[in-house]
Residue, then its C-alpha position, 0 to 999 in steps of 0.5 A: m581965574s586971577p593970573n595969581a590963582v593960575m600961578r598958584a594952581l600951577l605951583a600946587r600941581f608941579t608939587a603934587d606931581g613930585y617937581q621939587y624946583v621951578v623956574v619962570n621967566m616971564r615979560g612984563g618987566d617991574a610988574a612981573r617982577r613983582f607979580l614973582t616975588d610979591s605975590l607969589g614968594m619966588t627969588l629974583v633970578e634976573g631982570p627986569n632986563p632992558d627987553g622986559f624979562v624977569t627970571a624967578e625960582t622957587e623950591l616946592i618942596d617947602r610949599 
C-alpha cells in the first residue's frame, strides 16, 4: 500500500470509530507538508520546523 492509501485508510477508520478531529505530526520537511496538505487536504498548523517536523489537522466530520 502507498503512504497515501495507508493514511486515507487510517482517516476512514478514525471516522468510523467516531473520532471528529485528528492532528498529525510528521517528520519530513516540505515533502511531509505537501503530503499532508496537498494529498490529504489537511490544514497546516505548524512547520516545517528547523528539525523537519510538520503539524497538520483536519475535521473528520466533513470527510
